C-alpha positions as CSV (number, residue, x, y, z in Angstrom):
1,M,97.8,132.1,135.9
2,D,95.7,130.4,133.2
3,P,92.4,132.9,133.0
4,E,90.0,129.7,132.9
5,R,91.2,128.5,136.2
6,P,89.7,129.7,139.3
7,S,92.1,132.0,141.2
8,H,90.7,131.6,144.5
9,D,91.9,128.3,146.3
10,Q,89.9,129.0,149.1
11,G,90.7,125.4,151.0
12,W,88.5,124.9,153.8
13,S,86.1,127.9,153.2
14,A,82.7,127.2,153.9
15,D,81.1,126.5,150.7
16,G,83.8,123.8,150.4
17,I,83.1,121.8,153.7
18,V,79.3,122.0,152.2
19,L,80.1,120.3,148.8
20,A,82.2,118.1,150.6
21,M,79.7,117.1,153.3
22,A,76.9,117.5,150.1
23,T,79.0,114.6,148.6
24,V,79.4,112.4,151.3
25,L,76.3,112.5,152.7
26,M,74.8,111.8,149.1
27,A,76.8,109.0,148.4
28,L,76.1,107.1,152.0
29,T,72.6,107.9,151.4
30,G,72.8,106.6,147.9
31,A,73.8,103.1,149.8
32,F,70.8,102.7,150.9
33,F,68.3,104.6,147.7
34,P,70.6,104.5,145.2
35,L,67.6,106.4,142.9
36,P,68.1,109.1,141.7
37,L,70.8,110.3,144.5
38,W,74.0,108.3,143.1
39,L,72.8,109.7,139.7
40,V,73.5,113.3,140.6
41,V,76.4,112.9,143.2
42,P,79.1,113.9,141.1
43,A,77.8,117.5,140.9
44,P,79.0,118.9,144.1
45,L,82.1,116.9,143.4
46,A,82.7,118.5,140.3
47,A,81.7,122.0,141.9
48,L,84.3,121.2,145.0
49,A,87.1,120.2,142.5
50,Y,86.7,123.4,140.3
51,R,86.6,125.7,142.9
52,H,88.9,124.0,145.6
53,G,91.1,122.3,143.8
54,Y,92.3,118.6,144.3
55,R,93.3,117.8,147.3
56,L,89.8,118.3,148.9
57,S,87.7,116.9,146.4
58,V,89.9,113.9,145.7
59,G,90.1,113.4,150.1
60,T,86.4,114.1,149.8
61,A,85.8,111.3,147.1
62,V,87.9,109.2,148.9
63,L,86.2,109.0,152.0
64,A,83.1,108.7,149.8
65,V,84.0,105.5,148.5
66,I,85.5,104.2,151.5
67,L,81.9,105.2,153.8
68,V,79.6,103.4,150.9
69,G,81.6,100.1,150.9
70,Y,82.0,99.7,154.3
71,V,78.1,100.0,154.7
72,E,77.6,97.6,151.2
73,Q,79.9,95.0,152.9
74,Q,77.5,95.2,155.8
75,V,74.3,94.9,153.8
76,F,76.3,91.7,151.6
77,A,77.2,90.0,154.8
78,G,73.5,89.6,155.6
79,L,73.6,87.9,152.2
80,A,75.9,85.3,153.1
81,Q,73.3,82.5,153.9
82,A,71.6,83.2,150.5
83,L,74.3,83.5,147.9
84,P,77.6,81.5,147.2
85,A,80.9,83.5,149.2
86,E,82.3,83.9,145.6
87,S,79.3,85.5,144.4
88,L,79.0,87.8,147.0
89,R,82.4,89.3,146.6
90,F,82.3,89.7,142.8
91,S,78.8,91.2,143.2
92,L,80.5,93.3,146.1
93,L,82.8,94.3,143.5
94,G,80.5,95.5,140.5
95,V,78.5,97.5,143.6
96,L,81.1,99.4,144.5
97,V,82.5,100.4,140.7
98,V,79.7,102.5,140.9
99,P,80.4,104.9,143.7
100,V,84.3,104.4,141.9
101,T,83.2,105.8,138.8
102,L,80.6,108.7,140.2
103,G,83.9,110.1,142.0
104,L,85.4,110.0,139.0
105,I,82.9,111.6,136.9
106,G,82.8,114.5,139.4
107,L,86.5,114.7,139.3
108,V,86.8,114.9,135.8
109,I,83.7,117.5,135.0
110,G,85.1,119.9,137.7
111,G,89.3,119.0,136.8
112,A,88.5,119.7,132.9
113,W,86.7,123.0,133.6
114,R,89.4,123.8,136.4
115,E,92.2,123.7,133.6
116,G,90.7,125.3,130.9
117,A,88.6,122.9,128.6
118,G,85.5,123.7,127.1
119,A,81.9,122.4,127.5
120,G,82.3,119.9,125.3
121,Q,85.9,118.4,126.0
122,T,84.5,118.1,129.5
123,L,81.4,116.4,128.6
124,A,83.2,114.1,126.1
125,L,85.8,113.2,129.3
126,A,83.2,112.8,131.6
127,V,81.4,110.3,129.3
128,L,85.0,108.4,129.2
129,A,85.0,108.3,133.0
130,A,81.4,106.6,133.7
131,L,82.9,104.3,131.3
132,L,86.2,103.4,132.2
133,P,85.9,101.7,135.6
134,G,83.2,99.5,134.8
135,A,84.6,98.6,131.5
136,A,88.2,97.9,133.4
137,L,86.6,95.9,136.1
138,W,84.5,93.9,133.7
139,T,87.8,92.7,131.7
140,G,89.7,92.5,134.8
141,V,87.5,90.0,136.0
142,R,87.1,88.0,132.8
143,L,90.5,87.9,132.0
144,A,91.6,86.5,135.6
145,H,88.6,84.3,136.6
146,G,86.9,83.7,133.2
147,I,83.6,85.4,134.9
148,D,81.3,87.5,133.6
149,L,80.3,90.2,136.3
150,V,77.1,91.4,134.8
151,A,75.8,88.0,134.6
152,V,76.9,87.3,138.1
153,L,75.2,90.4,139.5
154,V,72.1,89.7,137.5
155,D,72.3,86.1,138.8
156,N,72.5,87.1,142.3
157,W,69.6,89.1,142.0
158,L,67.6,86.5,140.8
159,Q,68.3,83.8,143.3
160,L,67.0,86.6,145.9
161,A,64.2,87.3,144.5
162,R,63.7,83.6,144.2
163,T,64.5,83.2,147.7
164,M,61.8,85.7,148.4
165,A,59.1,84.5,146.6
166,D,59.8,81.0,148.2
167,Q,59.7,82.7,151.5
168,A,56.5,84.6,150.6
169,A,54.9,81.2,149.8
170,A,56.1,79.7,153.3
171,G,54.9,82.5,155.3
172,G,51.0,82.0,153.8
173,V,50.9,85.2,151.2
174,A,48.0,84.8,149.0
175,P,49.0,82.0,145.9
176,E,48.1,84.8,143.4
177,A,51.1,87.3,144.7
178,V,53.5,84.6,144.6
179,E,53.3,83.6,141.2
180,S,53.1,87.6,140.2
181,L,56.1,87.8,141.8
182,R,57.6,84.2,139.9
183,L,56.1,85.8,136.9
184,M,58.4,89.0,137.2
185,I,61.2,87.2,138.0
186,T,61.0,84.9,135.0
187,E,60.4,87.8,132.6
188,T,63.4,89.8,134.1
189,E,65.6,86.4,133.1
190,R,64.0,86.3,130.1
191,S,64.5,90.1,129.0
192,F,68.0,90.0,130.1
193,A,68.9,87.2,127.7
194,A,67.4,89.4,125.3
195,I,69.6,92.5,125.8
196,R,72.4,90.8,127.0
197,P,74.2,91.2,123.7
198,F,73.4,95.0,123.5
199,L,74.6,96.1,126.9
200,P,77.8,97.6,125.4
201,G,74.9,100.4,123.1
202,F,72.8,100.9,126.1
203,A,75.8,101.6,128.5
204,V,77.5,103.9,126.0
205,A,73.7,105.9,126.0
206,A,73.5,105.7,129.5
207,A,76.9,107.1,130.1
208,C,76.2,109.9,128.0
209,G,72.8,110.6,129.5
210,A,74.7,110.4,133.1
211,A,77.7,112.7,132.2
212,A,75.3,115.6,130.3
213,L,73.2,115.3,133.4
214,N,75.8,116.0,136.1
215,L,77.3,118.6,133.8
216,A,74.6,120.8,133.6
217,L,73.8,120.4,137.7
218,T,77.6,121.3,138.4
219,R,77.3,124.5,136.2
220,V,73.8,125.4,138.2
221,L,75.9,125.0,141.0
222,L,78.8,127.1,140.3
223,V,76.5,129.8,138.8
224,R,75.2,130.0,142.2
225,L,78.5,130.5,143.4
226,G,79.3,133.3,141.0
227,E,81.4,131.0,138.8
228,A,80.7,130.7,135.0
229,P,82.7,128.2,133.4
230,P,82.1,127.4,129.6
231,W,78.7,126.1,128.1
232,F,77.5,125.4,124.9
233,P,75.9,127.4,122.2
234,P,72.2,127.7,122.8
235,F,70.1,124.4,121.6
236,A,69.1,125.5,117.7
237,R,72.8,125.6,116.8
238,W,73.7,122.2,118.6
239,R,75.8,120.7,115.9
240,F,78.1,117.4,115.9
241,P,81.1,116.6,114.5
242,W,80.5,114.5,111.0
243,P,82.7,111.8,111.7
244,L,80.1,110.2,114.4
245,A,77.7,110.3,111.9
246,L,79.5,107.6,110.3
247,G,79.1,105.4,113.4
248,F,75.0,105.4,113.0
249,I,75.1,104.6,109.9
250,A,77.6,101.9,109.8
251,G,75.4,100.8,112.4
252,H,72.2,100.3,110.4
253,G,74.5,99.6,107.6
254,L,75.6,96.6,109.8
255,L,72.2,95.0,110.7
256,V,70.9,95.3,107.1
257,A,73.6,93.3,105.9
258,G,73.6,90.9,109.3
259,T,70.0,90.5,109.2
260,V,70.3,89.8,105.3
261,A,73.4,87.2,105.6
262,D,71.7,85.9,108.6
263,Q,74.5,86.7,110.6
264,E,73.9,87.2,114.3
265,G,77.5,88.8,114.9
266,L,76.7,91.7,112.7
267,V,73.5,92.5,114.0
268,V,74.9,92.9,117.3
269,V,77.2,94.6,116.5
270,G,75.3,97.1,114.0
271,E,72.5,97.1,117.1
272,N,75.0,98.1,119.4
273,L,76.6,101.0,117.1
274,R,73.2,102.1,116.5
275,I,71.9,102.8,120.0
276,M,75.2,104.4,120.6
277,F,74.4,106.9,118.3
278,H,70.7,107.3,118.0
279,L,70.2,109.6,121.1
280,L,73.2,111.8,120.1
281,F,71.7,112.6,116.3
282,T,68.1,112.2,117.7
283,V,69.1,115.3,120.2
284,Q,70.3,117.1,116.6
285,G,67.4,116.5,114.9
286,L,65.3,118.2,117.9
287,A,68.0,121.0,117.6
288,V,67.3,121.9,113.7
289,G,63.7,121.3,114.4
290,W,64.3,124.0,117.2
291,Y,65.9,126.2,114.6
292,W,63.4,126.3,112.1
293,L,60.3,126.6,115.0
294,E,62.8,129.4,116.7
295,V,62.8,131.2,113.2
296,R,58.9,131.4,112.5
297,R,58.8,132.9,115.8
298,L,56.7,130.2,117.4
299,A,56.9,130.4,121.3
300,P,58.7,128.1,123.1
301,L,55.7,126.0,124.8
302,W,54.7,125.2,121.2
303,R,58.2,124.3,119.9
304,F,58.8,122.1,122.6
305,L,54.9,120.2,122.1
306,L,55.6,120.1,118.4
307,L,58.8,118.6,118.6
308,A,57.7,115.8,121.2
309,L,54.6,114.6,119.2
310,L,57.6,114.8,116.1
311,L,59.8,112.3,118.4
312,L,56.6,110.1,119.7
313,W,55.8,109.6,116.2
314,V,58.8,109.5,114.0
315,P,61.9,109.3,116.1
316,A,63.4,107.8,113.6
317,V,63.0,110.6,111.1
318,V,64.2,112.9,114.1
319,A,67.6,111.0,114.4
320,W,68.2,110.7,110.5
321,A,67.2,114.9,110.4
322,G,70.4,115.1,112.5
323,V,72.7,112.8,110.7
324,L,71.7,114.4,107.5
325,D,72.4,118.1,109.2
326,T,75.9,117.1,109.7
327,W,76.5,117.2,106.0
328,F,73.6,119.2,104.1
329,N,74.2,121.6,107.4
330,F,70.4,122.4,107.4
331,R,70.5,125.5,109.2
332,R,73.2,127.1,107.5
333,L,75.5,127.0,110.5
334,P,78.9,128.7,109.8
335,L,81.6,126.2,109.9
336,P,83.9,125.8,113.4
337,D,86.8,126.2,110.9
338,N,86.1,129.3,109.6
339,G,86.4,131.8,112.4
340,N,82.7,132.5,113.5
341,D,81.8,131.6,116.9
342,D,79.0,130.0,117.4
343,G,78.3,131.6,120.5
344,G,77.1,130.4,123.8
345,D,74.7,131.4,126.5
346,G,76.0,134.9,127.4
347,A,78.4,134.2,130.1
348,G,80.2,137.4,128.9
349,D,83.9,137.1,129.0
350,G,84.7,136.5,125.0
351,R,85.9,133.0,125.2
352,R,84.6,130.2,123.3
353,E,81.8,128.7,125.2
354,D,81.4,125.5,122.7
355,G,84.0,123.7,124.2
356,G,85.6,123.4,120.7
357,L,82.3,122.1,119.3
358,A,81.4,125.4,117.4
359,G,79.2,124.5,114.5
360,T,79.8,121.1,116.3
361,I,78.8,120.9,119.6
């Protein structure tokens, strides 16, 4: 058996039942209170997949999606008088893709670690899992029906909000409160129109955040259960593959070119690329700062405060420091192809813990 893979496939053991129940209950409760429950649903499912295999974890994910779908269907049935039937159907599809995506993230994280993938590879696969269901659904609906699913969801929300404002006005609510609600609806509509072209970039950034959060939570659960899945090297040694920096630079280049040439299409593509890669290299820039403050033996609290202030004052400088570090290697870290291991968090199993991203996390 692969030494990376757990050798204790316990089936219906106590912790397996607890993890399965936690996944289903969190998903079901998240149908009513999506934040923050739906953000962390993949973690217990991923721990379940890692420790107990795919039969139990896939069955748990399917059960959770079915139950959430039933609840959401009942909720949407109550909106039949406020929204057209076709809009409701597409809105229900858009809502149901969320638990499907969360289940896929959990299965991918647990399955990748179970099959011996490193932390970096697992994170990359989890980001893809966070993006693919929604992108596939949007593309399918667009091609089959010519409908923008995101626009439908936003339009339905705005319609419901307008209906609530009309009912509030008819019910004798203070005119000032009703006017504030109508103003909020108008501002939301304007904001959506402004950010709509940049949703792909925000979607990638959100997928990275959700994947990283659940990767960390899953490892916390597994460590508490006595496991030691691969993890990243210490934060001061984080370094992303240098080709990713080309996307960051291309985004800024297209922004400048589009602005100079007055080409909106170039501006939109450039801004999406910038959004996608900005967060990534901001993290690497913070890692560079953490390294040099650590070398100077500054206390962790002061390191955190100084880097937080730097991020607030000059966020662009932090991101560019991360980009330039991919080429200039400000920390003089060993490169991944020279046989050196960038270390990890001391799991003690002698394996690479950087997920194939040593020197490049």
